[in-house]
C-alpha positions, 0 to 999 in steps of 0.5 A: 622775688619774681618778675612780671611772669611769676617765672622762676628758674633755679640753677647754676650760672657760671663761666664757660671756658670753651676750647675750640678746634682752631685753638682759640679759647673763649670765656663766656657766661653760661650754665644750663639753667642760666641758658634756659633763663636767657632763652626765655628772656629773648623770647619775650618773658621776664624770668627770675633766676635763683643761682649762686655767684660770688662777689667777683668780676665773673659774677658781675659779668654773669649778672650784666649778661643775664640782665641784657636778656631781661633776666632778673637775678634774685638777690639771694643769689649772691652768697658764694665764695667765688663764681663757678666755672666749666671748661668745655673742650669741643670735638670734631662733631661739635659735642663738648666734654666738660670739667667743672669748678662748681660752688652751689647752694641756696638759702634756707629760707625762700619765698613761696608766693607769686611764682606760677612756674619754676624750672630746675635743671642740671648740676644744681638739681642734684649736687650736694649739700643743697639737693635736698633743699632744692627738692623740698623747695620745689615740692613747697612751690608745687603744693602752693599751686606752681607748675614745675619743669625739669631738665636732668642735663646730665654731667657725668664729670661732676654727678655721682654714678648713674645708679645714685644719680638716677634716684635723684633724677626720678624723685624730681621727675615725679614732682614735675609737670614737664620734663625734657631730657636728651637721649644721651642723658637717658642712656647714661643714667639707665645704660641697661634700658632702652631710652624710650622705655625709660622715658615712658616709665618717667611719663607714668610716674607723675609728669603730664609731659616728657620730651626726649631730645635726639639732636638732629634727629628731632625729639619724641614726647609722651603725653597722656600715654601717647607717643608724639614724634617731630623731625629735626631741623637740618642745619650746619652745626657750629657747636651744640653748646646750649642747644638743649637749654634753648629747646627747654626754654622755648618749651616753657615759653611755648606751653605758657603761651598755650596756657598750659603752664603756670599757677593752676594750669596742670589740667590744661597741660594734661588735655592740650591738643596734640596738634598744638603740642606738636606745633610747640615742639617743632618751634623748640627744634627751630629754636635749637637749630638757630643756637647750633648754627652759631658758636656758643649758647646764643639762643634766638630772639623772638624776632629771629625765631618767629619773624 
């Protein structure tokens, strides 16, 4: 099922309907895990995406969009009745509010071989009725030697209330090697706790690395009990759609390049030098800055990012 990298992304691909401040409406392919896959493809990887799309024009548009950035759509992805959509309404500060029409599922039987790293994110990680099967699939992959990354990417409009969703988030955190989460997501899922305290607690529950993104304020990371921090990249923000997904994709790619993700590399992630880790995180921030500097989820290519 996987391409040359043994790199599998699991999660929703959909059509983003974006209402912009000037009154225009764009309809473009998107979805958090799909955006992560696109980022990886543009940075030189060849990921597979296991998603859930329909036999319609929207589904074909998504496939062409993914393939144009070197992402392979797994054959098991084409079982939906219709292709999902998300309507985003942009605010003056570039942030977005979402309305969802989601159809999500995964097959009962999936192959467990040839996968060195698997990423799961956002709606597909917690949406019923497939959430338990997704979790079991990830556990089986991890037991088979794959490393796991997770981005909760909270969507309050479609997820259950925070106390219920928090339990689903945390069981996935516990089986992950890498977690990337925004400060806003942590504040939503644990409104009565300091978000740094939640991130530190997550880092003590299983992952070797927990990264918290803070928009233009940069990011912080918890690794081996230590707190690391990077500054944000100053840029004129057009909109923030896809910024976190770009950061996540660049994080996976950077850690793969450092030998700290992939089959059997958990110890390398645990012992990665903090100077090397900070370099990876700074590159992630630069990648996200490129995305917010232009409209839509449009991650940079390797040439744009690294010169």
